[in-house]
Structure formats: C-alpha cells, structure tokens
C-alpha positions as CSV (number, residue, x, y, z in Angstrom):
1,X,49.6,2.1,43.4
2,X,49.7,0.4,46.5
3,X,46.2,-0.9,46.4
4,X,47.1,-2.4,43.1
5,X,50.1,-3.9,44.8
6,X,48.5,-5.8,47.7
7,X,44.7,-5.8,46.8
8,X,44.4,-6.3,43.5
9,X,44.9,-10.1,42.6
10,X,43.6,-11.2,46.6
11,X,40.2,-9.5,45.3
12,X,40.1,-10.8,41.6
13,X,39.9,-14.6,43.8
14,X,37.3,-12.9,46.3
15,X,39.9,-12.8,49.5
16,X,40.9,-9.8,51.5
17,X,45.1,-9.9,52.0
18,X,45.4,-11.9,54.9
19,X,43.0,-14.3,53.9
20,X,45.1,-14.6,50.6
21,X,48.3,-14.8,52.7
22,X,47.1,-17.6,54.4
23,X,46.1,-19.3,51.6
24,X,49.5,-18.5,50.0
25,X,51.2,-20.2,52.5
26,X,49.1,-23.2,52.8
27,X,50.2,-23.9,48.9
28,X,53.6,-23.2,49.7
29,X,53.8,-26.0,52.2
30,X,51.9,-28.3,50.4
31,X,54.2,-27.8,47.5
32,X,57.7,-27.6,49.7
33,X,56.2,-31.2,50.9
34,X,55.7,-32.0,47.2
35,X,58.6,-31.6,46.8
36,X,60.1,-33.3,49.4
37,X,58.3,-36.4,48.6
38,X,59.6,-36.2,45.1
39,X,62.8,-36.1,45.4
40,X,62.8,-39.1,48.0
41,X,60.7,-41.0,45.7
42,X,63.7,-40.1,43.1
43,X,66.1,-41.8,45.0
44,X,64.1,-44.4,46.8
45,X,61.3,-45.4,44.7
46,X,59.4,-47.3,46.7
47,X,58.4,-44.3,49.2
48,X,56.0,-41.9,48.1
49,X,54.9,-43.5,45.0
50,X,51.8,-41.2,44.7
51,X,52.3,-38.2,47.1
52,X,53.5,-36.1,45.3
53,X,51.1,-36.4,42.1
54,X,48.0,-36.2,45.2
55,X,49.4,-33.0,46.2
56,X,49.7,-31.7,42.8
57,X,45.9,-33.0,42.6
58,X,44.7,-31.9,45.4
59,X,46.1,-28.0,44.7
60,X,44.7,-27.6,41.0
61,X,41.3,-28.4,42.6
62,X,41.1,-26.1,45.5
63,X,42.7,-23.3,42.7
64,X,41.2,-24.3,39.4
65,X,37.9,-21.9,39.1
66,X,38.9,-19.6,42.0
67,X,37.5,-16.0,41.7
68,X,35.5,-17.1,38.6
C-alpha cells in the first residue's frame, strides 16, 4: 500500500520520489505565476497579455509525453 501511494506514479513517469516531488513543486510554482499574471491581466489588461498562456504552453510541452 505504501509503495503504491508514494512510488507508483513517480515510477510511471520514470522518476524517483524526490525527483517527482521537485518537478511537481516547480510545476505548482509555475501555475501560481500563471494565476497571478492572469489575475493582474484581468484587472489591468495592458499587463501580462500572453504570460499565462506562455506558461501553460511551457507546462504542456514539459508534461505531454512524460512516461511514454
């Protein structure tokens, strides 16, 4: 049960537990930055016009074929 909870998914994307933790943390920070940029853009449309979209595209590229 413990192995399944902590190791099954990281292994499915060819990562160890801590490597996956680091990647997921980086991913979360990028999502936070995209959220902030989109929120500022919603209030002040002249700022961060493509920032959130660019971050989402980058995240998609980094995760699209992981583990295949």
